[in-house]
mmJSON file of the N, C-alpha and C atoms, coordinates in Angstrom:
{"data_MODEL":{"atom_site":{
"group_PDB":["ATOM","ATOM","ATOM","ATOM","ATOM","ATOM","ATOM","ATOM","ATOM","ATOM","ATOM","ATOM","ATOM","ATOM","ATOM","ATOM","ATOM","ATOM","ATOM","ATOM","ATOM","ATOM","ATOM","ATOM","ATOM","ATOM","ATOM","ATOM","ATOM","ATOM","ATOM","ATOM","ATOM","ATOM","ATOM","ATOM","ATOM","ATOM","ATOM","ATOM","ATOM","ATOM","ATOM","ATOM","ATOM","ATOM","ATOM","ATOM","ATOM","ATOM","ATOM","ATOM","ATOM","ATOM","ATOM","ATOM","ATOM","ATOM","ATOM","ATOM","ATOM","ATOM","ATOM","ATOM","ATOM","ATOM","ATOM","ATOM","ATOM","ATOM","ATOM","ATOM","ATOM","ATOM","ATOM","ATOM","ATOM","ATOM","ATOM","ATOM","ATOM","ATOM","ATOM","ATOM","ATOM","ATOM","ATOM","ATOM","ATOM","ATOM","ATOM","ATOM","ATOM","ATOM","ATOM","ATOM","ATOM","ATOM","ATOM","ATOM","ATOM","ATOM","ATOM","ATOM","ATOM","ATOM","ATOM","ATOM","ATOM","ATOM","ATOM","ATOM","ATOM","ATOM","ATOM","ATOM","ATOM","ATOM","ATOM","ATOM","ATOM","ATOM","ATOM","ATOM","ATOM","ATOM","ATOM","ATOM","ATOM","ATOM","ATOM","ATOM","ATOM","ATOM","ATOM","ATOM","ATOM","ATOM","ATOM","ATOM","ATOM","ATOM","ATOM","ATOM","ATOM","ATOM","ATOM","ATOM","ATOM","ATOM","ATOM","ATOM","ATOM","ATOM","ATOM","ATOM","ATOM","ATOM","ATOM","ATOM","ATOM","ATOM","ATOM","ATOM","ATOM","ATOM","ATOM","ATOM","ATOM","ATOM","ATOM","ATOM","ATOM","ATOM","ATOM","ATOM","ATOM","ATOM","ATOM","ATOM","ATOM","ATOM","ATOM","ATOM","ATOM","ATOM","ATOM","ATOM","ATOM","ATOM","ATOM","ATOM","ATOM","ATOM","ATOM","ATOM","ATOM","ATOM","ATOM","ATOM","ATOM","ATOM","ATOM","ATOM","ATOM","ATOM","ATOM","ATOM","ATOM","ATOM","ATOM","ATOM","ATOM","ATOM","ATOM","ATOM","ATOM","ATOM","ATOM","ATOM","ATOM","ATOM","ATOM","ATOM","ATOM","ATOM","ATOM","ATOM","ATOM","ATOM","ATOM","ATOM","ATOM","ATOM","ATOM","ATOM","ATOM","ATOM","ATOM","ATOM","ATOM","ATOM","ATOM","ATOM","ATOM","ATOM"],
"id":[1,2,3,4,5,6,7,8,9,10,11,12,13,14,15,16,17,18,19,20,21,22,23,24,25,26,27,28,29,30,31,32,33,34,35,36,37,38,39,40,41,42,43,44,45,46,47,48,49,50,51,52,53,54,55,56,57,58,59,60,61,62,63,64,65,66,67,68,69,70,71,72,73,74,75,76,77,78,79,80,81,82,83,84,85,86,87,88,89,90,91,92,93,94,95,96,97,98,99,100,101,102,103,104,105,106,107,108,109,110,111,112,113,114,115,116,117,118,119,120,121,122,123,124,125,126,127,128,129,130,131,132,133,134,135,136,137,138,139,140,141,142,143,144,145,146,147,148,149,150,151,152,153,154,155,156,157,158,159,160,161,162,163,164,165,166,167,168,169,170,171,172,173,174,175,176,177,178,179,180,181,182,183,184,185,186,187,188,189,190,191,192,193,194,195,196,197,198,199,200,201,202,203,204,205,206,207,208,209,210,211,212,213,214,215,216,217,218,219,220,221,222,223,224,225,226,227,228,229,230,231,232,233,234,235,236,237,238,239,240,241,242,243,244,245,246],
"type_symbol":["N","C","C","N","C","C","N","C","C","N","C","C","N","C","C","N","C","C","N","C","C","N","C","C","N","C","C","N","C","C","N","C","C","N","C","C","N","C","C","N","C","C","N","C","C","N","C","C","N","C","C","N","C","C","N","C","C","N","C","C","N","C","C","N","C","C","N","C","C","N","C","C","N","C","C","N","C","C","N","C","C","N","C","C","N","C","C","N","C","C","N","C","C","N","C","C","N","C","C","N","C","C","N","C","C","N","C","C","N","C","C","N","C","C","N","C","C","N","C","C","N","C","C","N","C","C","N","C","C","N","C","C","N","C","C","N","C","C","N","C","C","N","C","C","N","C","C","N","C","C","N","C","C","N","C","C","N","C","C","N","C","C","N","C","C","N","C","C","N","C","C","N","C","C","N","C","C","N","C","C","N","C","C","N","C","C","N","C","C","N","C","C","N","C","C","N","C","C","N","C","C","N","C","C","N","C","C","N","C","C","N","C","C","N","C","C","N","C","C","N","C","C","N","C","C","N","C","C","N","C","C","N","C","C","N","C","C","N","C","C","N","C","C","N","C","C"],
"label_atom_id":["N","CA","C","N","CA","C","N","CA","C","N","CA","C","N","CA","C","N","CA","C","N","CA","C","N","CA","C","N","CA","C","N","CA","C","N","CA","C","N","CA","C","N","CA","C","N","CA","C","N","CA","C","N","CA","C","N","CA","C","N","CA","C","N","CA","C","N","CA","C","N","CA","C","N","CA","C","N","CA","C","N","CA","C","N","CA","C","N","CA","C","N","CA","C","N","CA","C","N","CA","C","N","CA","C","N","CA","C","N","CA","C","N","CA","C","N","CA","C","N","CA","C","N","CA","C","N","CA","C","N","CA","C","N","CA","C","N","CA","C","N","CA","C","N","CA","C","N","CA","C","N","CA","C","N","CA","C","N","CA","C","N","CA","C","N","CA","C","N","CA","C","N","CA","C","N","CA","C","N","CA","C","N","CA","C","N","CA","C","N","CA","C","N","CA","C","N","CA","C","N","CA","C","N","CA","C","N","CA","C","N","CA","C","N","CA","C","N","CA","C","N","CA","C","N","CA","C","N","CA","C","N","CA","C","N","CA","C","N","CA","C","N","CA","C","N","CA","C","N","CA","C","N","CA","C","N","CA","C","N","CA","C","N","CA","C","N","CA","C","N","CA","C","N","CA","C","N","CA","C","N","CA","C","N","CA","C"],
"label_alt_id":[null,null,null,null,null,null,null,null,null,null,null,null,null,null,null,null,null,null,null,null,null,null,null,null,null,null,null,null,null,null,null,null,null,null,null,null,null,null,null,null,null,null,null,null,null,null,null,null,null,null,null,null,null,null,null,null,null,null,null,null,null,null,null,null,null,null,null,null,null,null,null,null,null,null,null,null,null,null,null,null,null,null,null,null,null,null,null,null,null,null,null,null,null,null,null,null,null,null,null,null,null,null,null,null,null,null,null,null,null,null,null,null,null,null,null,null,null,null,null,null,null,null,null,null,null,null,null,null,null,null,null,null,null,null,null,null,null,null,null,null,null,null,null,null,null,null,null,null,null,null,null,null,null,null,null,null,null,null,null,null,null,null,null,null,null,null,null,null,null,null,null,null,null,null,null,null,null,null,null,null,null,null,null,null,null,null,null,null,null,null,null,null,null,null,null,null,null,null,null,null,null,null,null,null,null,null,null,null,null,null,null,null,null,null,null,null,null,null,null,null,null,null,null,null,null,null,null,null,null,null,null,null,null,null,null,null,null,null,null,null,null,null,null,null,null,null],
"label_comp_id":["LEU","LEU","LEU","ALA","ALA","ALA","ASP","ASP","ASP","ARG","ARG","ARG","VAL","VAL","VAL","THR","THR","THR","LYS","LYS","LYS","ALA","ALA","ALA","GLY","GLY","GLY","ALA","ALA","ALA","ASN","ASN","ASN","VAL","VAL","VAL","GLU","GLU","GLU","GLN","GLN","GLN","GLN","GLN","GLN","ALA","ALA","ALA","MET","MET","MET","LEU","LEU","LEU","ALA","ALA","ALA","PHE","PHE","PHE","LEU","LEU","LEU","ARG","ARG","ARG","PRO","PRO","PRO","VAL","VAL","VAL","LEU","LEU","LEU","THR","THR","THR","GLU","GLU","GLU","ALA","ALA","ALA","GLN","GLN","GLN","ASP","ASP","ASP","LEU","LEU","LEU","GLY","GLY","GLY","ALA","ALA","ALA","LYS","LYS","LYS","SER","SER","SER","VAL","VAL","VAL","ARG","ARG","ARG","GLU","GLU","GLU","ALA","ALA","ALA","GLN","GLN","GLN","VAL","VAL","VAL","ILE","ILE","ILE","LEU","LEU","LEU","THR","THR","THR","LYS","LYS","LYS","GLU","GLU","GLU","GLN","GLN","GLN","TRP","TRP","TRP","ALA","ALA","ALA","LYS","LYS","LYS","LEU","LEU","LEU","PRO","PRO","PRO","GLU","GLU","GLU","ARG","ARG","ARG","ILE","ILE","ILE","ARG","ARG","ARG","ASN","ASN","ASN","PRO","PRO","PRO","SER","SER","SER","THR","THR","THR","VAL","VAL","VAL","PHE","PHE","PHE","GLY","GLY","GLY","PRO","PRO","PRO","GLY","GLY","GLY","GLY","GLY","GLY","PRO","PRO","PRO","GLY","GLY","GLY","GLY","GLY","GLY","PRO","PRO","PRO","GLY","GLY","GLY","GLY","GLY","GLY","ARG","ARG","ARG","GLY","GLY","GLY","GLY","GLY","GLY","GLY","GLY","GLY","ALA","ALA","ALA","PRO","PRO","PRO","GLY","GLY","GLY","GLY","GLY","GLY","ARG","ARG","ARG","PRO","PRO","PRO"],
"label_asym_id":["A","A","A","A","A","A","A","A","A","A","A","A","A","A","A","A","A","A","A","A","A","A","A","A","A","A","A","A","A","A","A","A","A","A","A","A","A","A","A","A","A","A","A","A","A","A","A","A","A","A","A","A","A","A","A","A","A","A","A","A","A","A","A","A","A","A","A","A","A","A","A","A","A","A","A","A","A","A","A","A","A","A","A","A","A","A","A","A","A","A","A","A","A","A","A","A","A","A","A","A","A","A","A","A","A","A","A","A","A","A","A","A","A","A","A","A","A","A","A","A","A","A","A","A","A","A","A","A","A","A","A","A","A","A","A","A","A","A","A","A","A","A","A","A","A","A","A","A","A","A","A","A","A","A","A","A","A","A","A","A","A","A","A","A","A","A","A","A","A","A","A","A","A","A","A","A","A","A","A","A","A","A","A","A","A","A","A","A","A","A","A","A","A","A","A","A","A","A","A","A","A","A","A","A","A","A","A","A","A","A","A","A","A","A","A","A","A","A","A","A","A","A","A","A","A","A","A","A","A","A","A","A","A","A","A","A","A","A","A","A","A","A","A","A","A","A"],
"label_entity_id":["1","1","1","1","1","1","1","1","1","1","1","1","1","1","1","1","1","1","1","1","1","1","1","1","1","1","1","1","1","1","1","1","1","1","1","1","1","1","1","1","1","1","1","1","1","1","1","1","1","1","1","1","1","1","1","1","1","1","1","1","1","1","1","1","1","1","1","1","1","1","1","1","1","1","1","1","1","1","1","1","1","1","1","1","1","1","1","1","1","1","1","1","1","1","1","1","1","1","1","1","1","1","1","1","1","1","1","1","1","1","1","1","1","1","1","1","1","1","1","1","1","1","1","1","1","1","1","1","1","1","1","1","1","1","1","1","1","1","1","1","1","1","1","1","1","1","1","1","1","1","1","1","1","1","1","1","1","1","1","1","1","1","1","1","1","1","1","1","1","1","1","1","1","1","1","1","1","1","1","1","1","1","1","1","1","1","1","1","1","1","1","1","1","1","1","1","1","1","1","1","1","1","1","1","1","1","1","1","1","1","1","1","1","1","1","1","1","1","1","1","1","1","1","1","1","1","1","1","1","1","1","1","1","1","1","1","1","1","1","1","1","1","1","1","1","1"],
"label_seq_id":[1,1,1,2,2,2,3,3,3,4,4,4,5,5,5,6,6,6,7,7,7,8,8,8,9,9,9,10,10,10,11,11,11,12,12,12,13,13,13,14,14,14,15,15,15,16,16,16,17,17,17,18,18,18,19,19,19,20,20,20,21,21,21,22,22,22,23,23,23,24,24,24,25,25,25,26,26,26,27,27,27,28,28,28,29,29,29,30,30,30,31,31,31,32,32,32,33,33,33,34,34,34,35,35,35,36,36,36,37,37,37,38,38,38,39,39,39,40,40,40,41,41,41,42,42,42,43,43,43,44,44,44,45,45,45,46,46,46,47,47,47,48,48,48,49,49,49,50,50,50,51,51,51,52,52,52,53,53,53,54,54,54,55,55,55,56,56,56,57,57,57,58,58,58,59,59,59,60,60,60,61,61,61,62,62,62,63,63,63,64,64,64,65,65,65,66,66,66,67,67,67,68,68,68,69,69,69,70,70,70,71,71,71,72,72,72,73,73,73,74,74,74,75,75,75,76,76,76,77,77,77,78,78,78,79,79,79,80,80,80,81,81,81,82,82,82],
"pdbx_PDB_ins_code":[null,null,null,null,null,null,null,null,null,null,null,null,null,null,null,null,null,null,null,null,null,null,null,null,null,null,null,null,null,null,null,null,null,null,null,null,null,null,null,null,null,null,null,null,null,null,null,null,null,null,null,null,null,null,null,null,null,null,null,null,null,null,null,null,null,null,null,null,null,null,null,null,null,null,null,null,null,null,null,null,null,null,null,null,null,null,null,null,null,null,null,null,null,null,null,null,null,null,null,null,null,null,null,null,null,null,null,null,null,null,null,null,null,null,null,null,null,null,null,null,null,null,null,null,null,null,null,null,null,null,null,null,null,null,null,null,null,null,null,null,null,null,null,null,null,null,null,null,null,null,null,null,null,null,null,null,null,null,null,null,null,null,null,null,null,null,null,null,null,null,null,null,null,null,null,null,null,null,null,null,null,null,null,null,null,null,null,null,null,null,null,null,null,null,null,null,null,null,null,null,null,null,null,null,null,null,null,null,null,null,null,null,null,null,null,null,null,null,null,null,null,null,null,null,null,null,null,null,null,null,null,null,null,null,null,null,null,null,null,null,null,null,null,null,null,null],
"Cartn_x":[104.078,102.809,102.196,102.205,101.649,102.418,103.728,104.533,104.134,103.913,103.526,102.162,101.229,99.897,99.99,100.776,100.95,101.589,102.612,103.298,102.377,101.42,100.522,99.572,99.287,98.406,96.962,96.138,94.755,93.814,94.178,93.251,93.705,94.428,94.918,93.795,93.768,92.753,93.062,92.009,92.145,93.112,92.996,93.871,95.331,95.582,96.941,97.481,96.628,97.044,97.39,96.572,96.854,98.174,98.425,99.69,100.862,100.681,101.708,102.016,100.974,101.138,101.475,101.264,101.433,102.761,103.914,105.175,105.2,104.664,104.647,103.707,102.542,101.572,102.079,102.75,103.319,104.403,105.238,106.292,105.69,104.644,103.985,103.373,102.752,102.141,103.217,104.334,105.426,106.011,106.159,106.685,105.729,104.442,103.452,103.502,103.61,103.673,104.932,106.045,107.296,107.15,106.505,106.302,105.451,104.433,103.571,104.37,105.174,106.006,106.972,107.578,108.517,107.81,106.616,105.855,105.501,105.149,104.784,105.971,107.17,108.376,108.649,108.414,108.716,107.714,106.436,105.392,105.293,104.797,104.507,103.242,102.996,101.778,100.532,100.571,99.438,99.21,100.293,100.174,99.664,100.195,99.781,98.292,97.822,96.419,95.482,95.955,95.13,94.968,95.81,95.705,94.455,93.818,92.656,93.055,92.12,92.367,92.909,92.411,92.852,94.328,94.889,96.309,97.106,96.636,97.343,97.31,96.255,96.095,95.605,96.499,96.07,95.468,95.685,95.087,93.567,93.022,91.572,90.921,91.716,91.157,90.336,90.866,90.167,89.47,89.736,89.141,89.796,89.309,89.901,89.752,90.808,90.73,91.09,91.266,91.637,90.491,90.745,89.684,88.993,87.693,86.92,86.735,87.502,87.366,86.358,86.204,85.274,85.623,84.697,84.93,85.571,85.933,86.556,85.517,85.959,85.035,84.955,85.602,85.57,84.317,84.236,83.077,82.834,81.599,81.243,80.964,81.469,81.176,79.87,79.014,77.757,78.03,77.389,77.572,78.851,79.61,80.871,80.659,81.75,81.683,81.459,80.787,80.576,81.866],
"Cartn_y":[115.617,115.511,116.899,117.666,119.021,119.879,119.705,120.462,120.12,118.832,118.415,118.987,118.988,119.53,121.025,121.725,123.167,123.461,122.699,122.905,122.637,121.735,121.393,122.539,123.393,124.533,124.233,125.261,125.167,124.565,124.621,124.194,122.951,122.082,120.866,119.828,119.067,118.029,116.868,116.157,115.072,113.99,113.576,112.538,112.982,114.24,114.761,114.801,115.174,115.233,113.83,112.839,111.477,110.972,111.255,110.841,111.548,112.785,113.591,113.072,112.611,112.158,110.673,109.911,108.457,108.028,108.614,108.158,108.324,109.404,109.641,108.65,108.434,107.515,106.077,105.705,104.361,104.147,105.155,105.064,104.906,105.653,105.561,104.178,103.655,102.33,101.264,101.363,100.409,100.47,101.673,101.841,101.232,101.428,100.838,99.322,98.747,97.291,96.746,97.457,97.039,97.075,98.092,98.215,97.073,96.697,95.593,94.295,94.053,92.829,92.8,93.953,94.012,93.763,94.304,94.085,92.611,91.967,90.556,89.705,90.075,89.346,89.538,90.735,91.067,90.449,90.466,89.99,88.466,87.924,86.491,86.249,84.983,84.642,85.053,84.907,85.271,86.789,87.542,89.005,89.473,88.898,89.263,88.985,87.862,87.474,88.433,89.098,90.033,91.386,91.68,92.957,92.976,94.132,94.231,93.927,93.414,93.073,94.264,95.469,96.657,96.967,96.467,96.643,95.518,94.286,93.143,93.17,93.729,93.755,95.143,96.137,97.513,97.732,96.83,97.012,96.908,96.326,96.215,97.513,98.511,99.783,100.421,100.403,101.005,99.979,98.723,97.704,97.696,96.827,96.747,98.068,98.502,99.709,100.979,100.941,102.133,103.097,104.289,105.262,105.639,105.582,105.972,104.851,103.776,102.643,101.663,100.54,99.531,99.155,99.309,98.987,100.111,101.186,102.314,103.192,104.276,105.145,106.53,106.743,108.056,108.215,109.298,109.547,108.414,108.091,107.036,105.72,105.52,104.308,104.491,103.47,103.625,104.013,105.067,105.537,106.329,106.548,107.281,108.769,109.482,110.939,111.397,112.52,113.018,113.494],
"Cartn_z":[102.078,101.388,101.217,102.282,102.214,101.209,101.16,100.193,98.763,98.488,97.14,96.764,97.706,97.425,97.143,97.929,97.731,96.378,96.015,94.737,93.553,93.712,92.61,92.286,93.25,93.017,93.377,93.291,93.743,92.701,91.435,90.39,89.644,90.308,89.668,89.583,88.499,88.333,89.268,89.654,90.618,90.117,88.871,88.338,88.36,88.0,88.02,89.451,90.387,91.786,92.292,91.958,92.402,91.827,90.568,89.956,90.625,90.983,91.625,93.034,93.742,95.129,95.249,94.183,94.246,94.863,94.498,95.113,96.635,97.129,98.579,99.259,98.67,99.257,99.219,98.138,98.03,99.077,99.266,100.279,101.68,101.965,103.27,103.471,102.43,102.514,102.736,102.033,102.201,103.61,104.134,105.489,106.517,106.313,107.216,107.189,105.981,105.854,106.533,106.374,107.014,108.538,109.045,110.496,111.037,110.291,110.723,110.745,109.715,109.681,110.86,111.167,112.29,113.622,113.774,115.012,115.169,114.066,114.133,114.574,114.169,114.567,116.06,116.557,117.949,118.917,118.554,119.454,119.445,120.557,120.581,119.767,119.432,118.68,119.459,120.77,121.612,121.593,121.699,121.664,120.305,119.234,117.875,117.69,118.183,118.033,118.765,119.809,120.572,119.877,118.902,118.186,117.316,117.185,116.302,114.857,114.075,112.676,111.903,112.174,111.432,111.67,112.779,113.049,112.391,112.534,111.948,110.428,109.854,108.407,107.99,107.972,107.708,106.329,105.375,104.046,104.104,105.168,105.277,105.733,106.11,106.558,105.448,104.215,103.097,102.221,102.427,101.579,100.213,99.328,97.999,97.263,96.635,95.816,96.553,97.858,98.601,98.751,99.303,99.535,98.233,98.25,97.076,96.086,96.209,95.296,95.842,95.181,95.685,97.117,98.006,99.404,100.19,99.542,100.235,100.888,101.505,102.214,101.601,100.499,99.86,99.036,98.295,97.456,96.497,96.251,95.335,96.022,97.218,97.951,98.7,98.708,99.442,100.89,101.32,102.686,102.883,101.802,101.905,101.899,102.03,102.004,100.576,100.376,99.007,98.385],
"occupancy":[1.0,1.0,1.0,1.0,1.0,1.0,1.0,1.0,1.0,1.0,1.0,1.0,1.0,1.0,1.0,1.0,1.0,1.0,1.0,1.0,1.0,1.0,1.0,1.0,1.0,1.0,1.0,1.0,1.0,1.0,1.0,1.0,1.0,1.0,1.0,1.0,1.0,1.0,1.0,1.0,1.0,1.0,1.0,1.0,1.0,1.0,1.0,1.0,1.0,1.0,1.0,1.0,1.0,1.0,1.0,1.0,1.0,1.0,1.0,1.0,1.0,1.0,1.0,1.0,1.0,1.0,1.0,1.0,1.0,1.0,1.0,1.0,1.0,1.0,1.0,1.0,1.0,1.0,1.0,1.0,1.0,1.0,1.0,1.0,1.0,1.0,1.0,1.0,1.0,1.0,1.0,1.0,1.0,1.0,1.0,1.0,1.0,1.0,1.0,1.0,1.0,1.0,1.0,1.0,1.0,1.0,1.0,1.0,1.0,1.0,1.0,1.0,1.0,1.0,1.0,1.0,1.0,1.0,1.0,1.0,1.0,1.0,1.0,1.0,1.0,1.0,1.0,1.0,1.0,1.0,1.0,1.0,1.0,1.0,1.0,1.0,1.0,1.0,1.0,1.0,1.0,1.0,1.0,1.0,1.0,1.0,1.0,1.0,1.0,1.0,1.0,1.0,1.0,1.0,1.0,1.0,1.0,1.0,1.0,1.0,1.0,1.0,1.0,1.0,1.0,1.0,1.0,1.0,1.0,1.0,1.0,1.0,1.0,1.0,1.0,1.0,1.0,1.0,1.0,1.0,1.0,1.0,1.0,1.0,1.0,1.0,1.0,1.0,1.0,1.0,1.0,1.0,1.0,1.0,1.0,1.0,1.0,1.0,1.0,1.0,1.0,1.0,1.0,1.0,1.0,1.0,1.0,1.0,1.0,1.0,1.0,1.0,1.0,1.0,1.0,1.0,1.0,1.0,1.0,1.0,1.0,1.0,1.0,1.0,1.0,1.0,1.0,1.0,1.0,1.0,1.0,1.0,1.0,1.0,1.0,1.0,1.0,1.0,1.0,1.0,1.0,1.0,1.0,1.0,1.0,1.0],
"B_iso_or_equiv":[0.0,0.0,0.0,0.0,0.0,0.0,0.0,0.0,0.0,0.0,0.0,0.0,0.0,0.0,0.0,0.0,0.0,0.0,0.0,0.0,0.0,0.0,0.0,0.0,0.0,0.0,0.0,0.0,0.0,0.0,0.0,0.0,0.0,0.0,0.0,0.0,0.0,0.0,0.0,0.0,0.0,0.0,0.0,0.0,0.0,0.0,0.0,0.0,0.0,0.0,0.0,0.0,0.0,0.0,0.0,0.0,0.0,0.0,0.0,0.0,0.0,0.0,0.0,0.0,0.0,0.0,0.0,0.0,0.0,0.0,0.0,0.0,0.0,0.0,0.0,0.0,0.0,0.0,0.0,0.0,0.0,0.0,0.0,0.0,0.0,0.0,0.0,0.0,0.0,0.0,0.0,0.0,0.0,0.0,0.0,0.0,0.0,0.0,0.0,0.0,0.0,0.0,0.0,0.0,0.0,0.0,0.0,0.0,0.0,0.0,0.0,0.0,0.0,0.0,0.0,0.0,0.0,0.0,0.0,0.0,0.0,0.0,0.0,0.0,0.0,0.0,0.0,0.0,0.0,0.0,0.0,0.0,0.0,0.0,0.0,0.0,0.0,0.0,0.0,0.0,0.0,0.0,0.0,0.0,0.0,0.0,0.0,0.0,0.0,0.0,0.0,0.0,0.0,0.0,0.0,0.0,0.0,0.0,0.0,0.0,0.0,0.0,0.0,0.0,0.0,0.0,0.0,0.0,0.0,0.0,0.0,0.0,0.0,0.0,0.0,0.0,0.0,0.0,0.0,0.0,0.0,0.0,0.0,0.0,0.0,0.0,0.0,0.0,0.0,0.0,0.0,0.0,0.0,0.0,0.0,0.0,0.0,0.0,0.0,0.0,0.0,0.0,0.0,0.0,0.0,0.0,0.0,0.0,0.0,0.0,0.0,0.0,0.0,0.0,0.0,0.0,0.0,0.0,0.0,0.0,0.0,0.0,0.0,0.0,0.0,0.0,0.0,0.0,0.0,0.0,0.0,0.0,0.0,0.0,0.0,0.0,0.0,0.0,0.0,0.0,0.0,0.0,0.0,0.0,0.0,0.0],
"pdbx_formal_charge":[null,null,null,null,null,null,null,null,null,null,null,null,null,null,null,null,null,null,null,null,null,null,null,null,null,null,null,null,null,null,null,null,null,null,null,null,null,null,null,null,null,null,null,null,null,null,null,null,null,null,null,null,null,null,null,null,null,null,null,null,null,null,null,null,null,null,null,null,null,null,null,null,null,null,null,null,null,null,null,null,null,null,null,null,null,null,null,null,null,null,null,null,null,null,null,null,null,null,null,null,null,null,null,null,null,null,null,null,null,null,null,null,null,null,null,null,null,null,null,null,null,null,null,null,null,null,null,null,null,null,null,null,null,null,null,null,null,null,null,null,null,null,null,null,null,null,null,null,null,null,null,null,null,null,null,null,null,null,null,null,null,null,null,null,null,null,null,null,null,null,null,null,null,null,null,null,null,null,null,null,null,null,null,null,null,null,null,null,null,null,null,null,null,null,null,null,null,null,null,null,null,null,null,null,null,null,null,null,null,null,null,null,null,null,null,null,null,null,null,null,null,null,null,null,null,null,null,null,null,null,null,null,null,null,null,null,null,null,null,null,null,null,null,null,null,null],
"auth_seq_id":[1,1,1,2,2,2,3,3,3,4,4,4,5,5,5,6,6,6,7,7,7,8,8,8,9,9,9,10,10,10,11,11,11,12,12,12,13,13,13,14,14,14,15,15,15,16,16,16,17,17,17,18,18,18,19,19,19,20,20,20,21,21,21,22,22,22,23,23,23,24,24,24,25,25,25,26,26,26,27,27,27,28,28,28,29,29,29,30,30,30,31,31,31,32,32,32,33,33,33,34,34,34,35,35,35,36,36,36,37,37,37,38,38,38,39,39,39,40,40,40,41,41,41,42,42,42,43,43,43,44,44,44,45,45,45,46,46,46,47,47,47,48,48,48,49,49,49,50,50,50,51,51,51,52,52,52,53,53,53,54,54,54,55,55,55,56,56,56,57,57,57,58,58,58,59,59,59,60,60,60,61,61,61,62,62,62,63,63,63,64,64,64,65,65,65,66,66,66,67,67,67,68,68,68,69,69,69,70,70,70,71,71,71,72,72,72,73,73,73,74,74,74,75,75,75,76,76,76,77,77,77,78,78,78,79,79,79,80,80,80,81,81,81,82,82,82],
"auth_comp_id":["LEU","LEU","LEU","ALA","ALA","ALA","ASP","ASP","ASP","ARG","ARG","ARG","VAL","VAL","VAL","THR","THR","THR","LYS","LYS","LYS","ALA","ALA","ALA","GLY","GLY","GLY","ALA","ALA","ALA","ASN","ASN","ASN","VAL","VAL","VAL","GLU","GLU","GLU","GLN","GLN","GLN","GLN","GLN","GLN","ALA","ALA","ALA","MET","MET","MET","LEU","LEU","LEU","ALA","ALA","ALA","PHE","PHE","PHE","LEU","LEU","LEU","ARG","ARG","ARG","PRO","PRO","PRO","VAL","VAL","VAL","LEU","LEU","LEU","THR","THR","THR","GLU","GLU","GLU","ALA","ALA","ALA","GLN","GLN","GLN","ASP","ASP","ASP","LEU","LEU","LEU","GLY","GLY","GLY","ALA","ALA","ALA","LYS","LYS","LYS","SER","SER","SER","VAL","VAL","VAL","ARG","ARG","ARG","GLU","GLU","GLU","ALA","ALA","ALA","GLN","GLN","GLN","VAL","VAL","VAL","ILE","ILE","ILE","LEU","LEU","LEU","THR","THR","THR","LYS","LYS","LYS","GLU","GLU","GLU","GLN","GLN","GLN","TRP","TRP","TRP","ALA","ALA","ALA","LYS","LYS","LYS","LEU","LEU","LEU","PRO","PRO","PRO","GLU","GLU","GLU","ARG","ARG","ARG","ILE","ILE","ILE","ARG","ARG","ARG","ASN","ASN","ASN","PRO","PRO","PRO","SER","SER","SER","THR","THR","THR","VAL","VAL","VAL","PHE","PHE","PHE","GLY","GLY","GLY","PRO","PRO","PRO","GLY","GLY","GLY","GLY","GLY","GLY","PRO","PRO","PRO","GLY","GLY","GLY","GLY","GLY","GLY","PRO","PRO","PRO","GLY","GLY","GLY","GLY","GLY","GLY","ARG","ARG","ARG","GLY","GLY","GLY","GLY","GLY","GLY","GLY","GLY","GLY","ALA","ALA","ALA","PRO","PRO","PRO","GLY","GLY","GLY","GLY","GLY","GLY","ARG","ARG","ARG","PRO","PRO","PRO"],
"auth_asym_id":["A","A","A","A","A","A","A","A","A","A","A","A","A","A","A","A","A","A","A","A","A","A","A","A","A","A","A","A","A","A","A","A","A","A","A","A","A","A","A","A","A","A","A","A","A","A","A","A","A","A","A","A","A","A","A","A","A","A","A","A","A","A","A","A","A","A","A","A","A","A","A","A","A","A","A","A","A","A","A","A","A","A","A","A","A","A","A","A","A","A","A","A","A","A","A","A","A","A","A","A","A","A","A","A","A","A","A","A","A","A","A","A","A","A","A","A","A","A","A","A","A","A","A","A","A","A","A","A","A","A","A","A","A","A","A","A","A","A","A","A","A","A","A","A","A","A","A","A","A","A","A","A","A","A","A","A","A","A","A","A","A","A","A","A","A","A","A","A","A","A","A","A","A","A","A","A","A","A","A","A","A","A","A","A","A","A","A","A","A","A","A","A","A","A","A","A","A","A","A","A","A","A","A","A","A","A","A","A","A","A","A","A","A","A","A","A","A","A","A","A","A","A","A","A","A","A","A","A","A","A","A","A","A","A","A","A","A","A","A","A","A","A","A","A","A","A"],
"auth_atom_id":["N","CA","C","N","CA","C","N","CA","C","N","CA","C","N","CA","C","N","CA","C","N","CA","C","N","CA","C","N","CA","C","N","CA","C","N","CA","C","N","CA","C","N","CA","C","N","CA","C","N","CA","C","N","CA","C","N","CA","C","N","CA","C","N","CA","C","N","CA","C","N","CA","C","N","CA","C","N","CA","C","N","CA","C","N","CA","C","N","CA","C","N","CA","C","N","CA","C","N","CA","C","N","CA","C","N","CA","C","N","CA","C","N","CA","C","N","CA","C","N","CA","C","N","CA","C","N","CA","C","N","CA","C","N","CA","C","N","CA","C","N","CA","C","N","CA","C","N","CA","C","N","CA","C","N","CA","C","N","CA","C","N","CA","C","N","CA","C","N","CA","C","N","CA","C","N","CA","C","N","CA","C","N","CA","C","N","CA","C","N","CA","C","N","CA","C","N","CA","C","N","CA","C","N","CA","C","N","CA","C","N","CA","C","N","CA","C","N","CA","C","N","CA","C","N","CA","C","N","CA","C","N","CA","C","N","CA","C","N","CA","C","N","CA","C","N","CA","C","N","CA","C","N","CA","C","N","CA","C","N","CA","C","N","CA","C","N","CA","C","N","CA","C","N","CA","C","N","CA","C","N","CA","C","N","CA","C"],
"pdbx_PDB_model_num":[1,1,1,1,1,1,1,1,1,1,1,1,1,1,1,1,1,1,1,1,1,1,1,1,1,1,1,1,1,1,1,1,1,1,1,1,1,1,1,1,1,1,1,1,1,1,1,1,1,1,1,1,1,1,1,1,1,1,1,1,1,1,1,1,1,1,1,1,1,1,1,1,1,1,1,1,1,1,1,1,1,1,1,1,1,1,1,1,1,1,1,1,1,1,1,1,1,1,1,1,1,1,1,1,1,1,1,1,1,1,1,1,1,1,1,1,1,1,1,1,1,1,1,1,1,1,1,1,1,1,1,1,1,1,1,1,1,1,1,1,1,1,1,1,1,1,1,1,1,1,1,1,1,1,1,1,1,1,1,1,1,1,1,1,1,1,1,1,1,1,1,1,1,1,1,1,1,1,1,1,1,1,1,1,1,1,1,1,1,1,1,1,1,1,1,1,1,1,1,1,1,1,1,1,1,1,1,1,1,1,1,1,1,1,1,1,1,1,1,1,1,1,1,1,1,1,1,1,1,1,1,1,1,1,1,1,1,1,1,1,1,1,1,1,1,1]
}}}
């Protein structure tokens, strides 16, 4: 990820940067989802139920739309970072 950001340069537009990083971010998201599915198979129902919601359902970390989108915590979301 850091290599891609460095290669993009210092003055790249936000939309171009997101398009450039999308494959890496998608791969990371897919790997996370796979890990959660594997953990659910390994754990008992009781153990799984004891995990916090943010672990059992990591998509709720950013809410719908991801960071900065509706329900996210990035700029533009009420109470989010500028």
